[in-house]
N, C-alpha and C positions, 0 to 999 in steps of 0.2 A: 346510621348516620355517625354516631359516636365512634364506631369502629373505623370508618373511613378517615375521620379526623386523626385518630391515633396512628393509623398506618401512614398517613401523609406526614405526620410529624417524625415518625421513625425514618421514612425515606429521606426527608429533608435533613435530618441529623446525619444520616449515612453519607449524603452528598457533601455536607459540610466537612465531615471527617476526611473524605477522599480529596476534596479540594484543599484542605489544610496541609496535607502531606506534600513534601517537595517531590517534584518529578525526578525520579531516578531512572536513568537509562539502564536498560538491561544489556549487559555485555554478552554477545554471542561469539563464541570462539569458532573461527573457521576451521582451525586445526586443533584437535584435542591435545592435551598436554603430553600424553604418552607418545603421540605421533611426532610432536615437536622434539621430544627427547631422542627418539629414534633417528630423526633427521640430523640432530646435532651430533650424535654418536657416529653416524655414517659420515658426516662431513669431517669430523676429527680423524676418523680412520683413513679417509681419502687424503687428507692433508699430511698425515704421517707417512703414508706410502709414497705420495708424490714428493715429499721432502727428502725421504731417503733415496728415492730414485734420482732426483736432481742432484742431491748432495754427493752421491757416490759417483755419478757419471760426469757431472760438470766440475765440481770442486775436486773430487778425488781422482778423476781421470780414468776411471774404470769403465767397463761396459755397463750400459744401463740395466740390463736384465740380470746381471750378476748379483745385484743387491738382494734378489729374492732366493738366492741359493743358501743352503744351510752352512756350507763351508765358509762363506763370506762372513756370516755372523759369528761362527765359532772363532774365526781369525780375529775379528774385532773384539770379542769378549776376552780372548787370550791377551791381546795388546793392553786392554784396560786393566786386567787382573795383574799383569806384570808390573804396571806402574804403581799399584797399590801396595 
């Protein structure tokens, strides 16, 4: 009998402790951080490529696919280095 009363008191104390704690929501990430980083890096890569493509073809007046040739970039680097 005494044992039941002690157990009941312990259970009531545990319930009071749980009720006293504020309810914290557990955040569940739909995408892990490493996947978010990969997505951001991929989007940056796509943005740089599309910016170079549009800049070279629309603003520069060249052919769109010429921006991916090595000779184009060596020419751009030569122009930049001559100005320095």
